[in-house]
C-alpha positions as a printed Julia matrix, in Angstrom:
281×3 Matrix{Float64}:
 53.1   84.22   87.83
 52.0   83.4    91.22
 50.38  86.48   93.15
 52.44  87.43   96.43
 51.5   86.31   99.58
 49.42  88.19  102.35
 52.05  90.7   104.15
 53.42  91.86  100.84
 56.33  89.41  100.82
 57.59  89.4    97.39
 59.23  86.7    95.02
 62.83  87.02   96.06
 64.13  86.37   92.32
 62.85  89.92   91.22
 65.06  91.32   93.96
 62.13  92.89   95.69
 62.11  92.91   99.59
 59.85  91.09  102.27
 57.62  93.43  104.62
 60.53  93.46  106.96
 62.67  95.32  104.51
 65.53  92.39  103.86
 66.47  92.03  100.45
 66.01  88.35   99.61
 67.91  88.5    96.21
 71.59  86.51   96.55
 74.71  88.03   95.49
 74.83  85.69   92.68
 71.57  86.66   91.2
 72.22  90.29   91.65
 75.46  89.84   89.45
 73.48  88.0    87.19
 70.95  90.67   86.88
 73.44  93.08   86.44
 75.16  91.27   83.71
 71.76  91.03   81.95
 71.25  94.78   82.54
 74.54  95.7    80.65
 74.26  92.96   77.95
 77.25  90.49   79.02
 74.87  87.5    79.19
 71.95  86.6    77.34
 68.61  86.66   79.04
 68.44  82.89   79.54
 71.76  82.59   80.73
 72.0   80.24   83.54
 73.33  81.29   87.08
 76.98  80.62   87.91
 76.03  77.67   89.78
 74.55  75.9    86.74
 76.2   74.12   83.77
 76.97  76.6    80.95
 75.37  76.57   77.65
 77.6   76.04   74.3
 75.07  77.29   71.79
 76.17  76.08   68.15
 74.82  77.57   65.33
 74.09  75.52   62.07
 72.14  75.26   58.85
 69.74  72.3    59.37
 69.52  71.47   55.72
 73.37  70.52   55.28
 73.96  66.7    55.4
 75.99  65.34   56.59
 77.55  68.23   58.69
 74.13  69.1    60.48
 70.55  68.02   59.62
 67.5   66.59   60.82
 67.86  63.1    60.81
 65.17  60.3    60.3
 64.73  60.3    63.59
 63.51  63.93   63.83
 66.42  64.73   65.96
 69.49  67.15   64.98
 72.47  65.06   63.93
 75.67  65.6    61.57
 79.44  65.18   61.74
 79.83  68.71   62.91
 77.13  68.29   65.57
 78.72  65.36   66.9
 82.19  67.08   67.04
 80.49  70.11   68.79
 78.66  67.45   71.35
 81.95  65.88   72.23
 83.78  69.22   72.73
 80.98  70.55   75.01
 81.22  67.32   77.26
 84.9   67.68   77.52
 84.52  71.35   78.59
 81.62  70.74   81.08
 79.37  72.52   79.37
 75.67  71.76   78.08
 75.26  71.62   74.29
 72.74  73.41   72.33
 71.93  73.06   68.51
 70.78  76.19   67.29
 69.56  75.92   63.66
 69.95  79.34   61.91
 69.19  80.81   58.47
 72.33  80.57   56.6
 72.13  84.28   55.32
 71.53  85.58   58.82
 74.32  83.49   60.4
 76.42  86.99   61.04
 73.55  88.62   62.74
 73.01  85.62   64.96
 76.74  85.46   66.14
 76.83  89.52   66.74
 73.37  89.15   68.55
 74.75  86.72   71.15
 71.95  84.11   70.28
 74.89  81.59   69.15
 78.2   81.14   70.47
 80.03  79.93   67.26
 79.07  78.75   63.75
 80.09  75.09   63.34
 78.42  73.54   60.14
 80.88  73.04   57.11
 81.92  76.75   57.77
 84.46  77.68   55.4
 87.1   80.13   56.73
 88.89  80.55   53.38
 88.11  84.05   52.11
 86.51  85.17   55.76
 89.56  85.36   57.6
 89.04  88.67   58.96
 85.56  88.57   59.48
 85.38  86.0    62.61
 87.72  84.63   65.35
 88.28  81.27   64.01
 89.31  78.21   65.37
 92.27  76.0    63.85
 91.11  74.52   60.55
 89.87  70.81   61.31
 88.92  69.78   57.7
 89.9   70.41   54.19
 87.39  70.56   51.65
 86.65  71.94   47.76
 83.77  73.17   46.02
 82.98  71.42   42.84
 80.01  70.82   40.4
 77.58  67.79   40.58
 75.8   66.86   37.08
 73.57  63.86   35.94
 75.66  61.28   34.37
 73.72  61.53   31.17
 73.99  65.07   30.91
 76.96  64.88   28.51
 78.61  67.65   30.44
 82.36  66.31   31.08
 84.09  69.67   32.46
 83.72  73.09   33.34
 83.41  74.15   29.58
 80.18  71.85   29.34
 78.48  74.35   31.68
 78.16  76.79   28.97
 74.53  78.04   28.52
 73.24  75.85   31.36
 71.31  76.35   34.53
 73.45  75.87   37.71
 72.22  76.38   41.05
 73.84  77.24   44.32
 73.11  77.75   48.12
 72.69  81.24   48.9
 75.68  82.72   50.9
 77.44  79.64   50.59
 81.21  79.25   49.86
 80.08  77.95   46.22
 78.32  80.87   46.0
 80.83  83.28   47.07
 83.65  81.61   44.79
 81.1   81.99   41.71
 80.84  85.56   42.58
 84.87  85.85   42.35
 85.28  83.98   38.94
 82.81  85.72   36.86
 84.96  83.86   33.73
 83.14  80.89   34.85
 79.69  82.05   36.18
 79.25  84.56   33.28
 79.15  81.56   30.95
 76.34  79.88   32.71
 72.78  80.38   31.0
 71.52  81.11   34.57
 73.25  81.3    38.07
 70.28  80.36   40.64
 70.47  80.51   44.08
 68.22  78.36   46.33
 67.88  78.04   50.17
 69.51  74.4    50.51
 71.16  71.77   48.74
 68.33  69.37   49.3
 66.11  71.62   47.03
 69.22  72.03   44.61
 69.41  67.9    44.23
 65.67  67.74   43.71
 66.02  70.42   41.03
 68.83  68.61   39.36
 66.84  65.12   39.39
 63.84  66.93   37.75
 65.82  68.56   35.31
 65.34  72.14   36.77
 68.88  72.56   36.88
 71.79  71.35   34.7
 74.32  71.38   37.62
 74.82  72.24   41.16
 77.63  73.89   42.64
 78.56  72.8    46.3
 81.28  71.14   48.78
 82.4   67.85   47.65
 81.77  66.25   51.12
 78.29  67.39   50.88
 77.86  66.47   47.43
 79.45  62.72   48.04
 77.24  62.25   50.74
 74.01  63.53   48.87
 74.98  60.97   46.25
 75.69  58.01   48.59
 72.5   58.73   50.39
 70.58  58.42   47.23
 72.47  55.29   46.34
 72.27  56.63   42.9
 74.63  56.24   39.98
 72.82  59.05   38.36
 75.01  61.88   39.27
 78.65  62.77   39.05
 81.06  64.98   40.49
 83.23  66.9    37.73
 86.9   66.21   38.26
 87.81  70.06   37.77
 87.44  71.99   41.13
 85.95  75.57   41.44
 87.98  76.31   44.52
 89.89  74.77   47.53
 89.18  75.56   51.08
 89.3   74.71   54.83
 86.47  74.33   57.36
 86.88  75.79   60.83
 84.72  77.1    63.35
 83.33  80.82   63.41
 83.31  82.71   66.9
 82.3   86.39   67.23
 85.09  88.68   66.67
 87.25  88.97   69.55
 86.06  85.94   71.55
 89.47  84.32   71.67
 88.63  82.8    75.24
 86.27  80.48   73.96
 87.97  79.86   70.66
 91.41  78.97   72.69
 89.33  76.34   74.78
 87.73  74.97   71.82
 91.34  74.36   69.99
 92.86  72.93   73.02
 89.89  70.24   73.18
 90.11  69.61   69.26
 93.76  68.9    69.76
 93.16  66.41   72.62
 90.42  64.68   70.86
 92.82  64.15   67.91
 95.36  62.93   69.95
 93.02  60.56   71.89
 91.2   59.17   68.45
 87.91  60.92   68.96
 88.25  63.08   66.11
 89.07  59.86   63.99
 86.19  57.96   65.54
 83.56  60.65   64.48
 85.22  60.95   61.07
 84.74  57.28   60.25
 81.26  57.09   61.59
 80.27  59.6    58.94
 82.74  59.3    56.03
 84.49  55.96   56.47
 87.67  57.58   56.7
 89.36  60.13   58.78
 89.08  63.32   56.94
 90.05  65.37   60.12
 93.49  67.63   60.0
 94.07  68.36   63.5
 97.41  67.32   64.85
């Protein structure tokens, strides 16, 4: 911080006065400071004359929805949709990686504006203010082709891995009749770790989202893995906002509909999946 100039003239952005006593703080700055004090904006929020930020929370190890690409930049299907949405809303997109098991806290504390990263609304309907669902998904099991495991019954006594606090984790907790047959149910931080364990034989199966499973298998260009036909559960993806934040949710919903009508959702979907997987009308 620069020291004050001679004559006791203070930095106007602090709200202090000059030697003559005139308040150098603008009305907009005073309002921003007031909002900061009462907690209605984050400390790093821009002033009214600047572009508003749209801070998207995501798991950076969840390809193809959101992850660190080969270039070292954040990319993914959901991040592309979020970027398109922000541009149409005239907002600055900010990608904020979060620990998935801390997502509720990040949202409640105002560190992020929404959770947009293959986020399942099914079973969580009352926990957030949700956007319209934009994609359907299901939870499945991935095994090695030569494992001899052909169905859910074949998982009896096997070591199964799942991402902590994921939809597959929640589904297995609800279906003790399935999880109770496993030798072990092991939680891991992310699905990249789970797939490596599956490759090395440290796990016999991985419970996960089918869209992520398909991407992981394709990325590895491998015929060594198969997805079991029997599904653990079916669900829908949506964007989770802090409970009560209907204003931002409504803006995003309107934009999603516009993007569906103009073909933007289809274009982004085909980029990542080779087909349109979205369900917005």
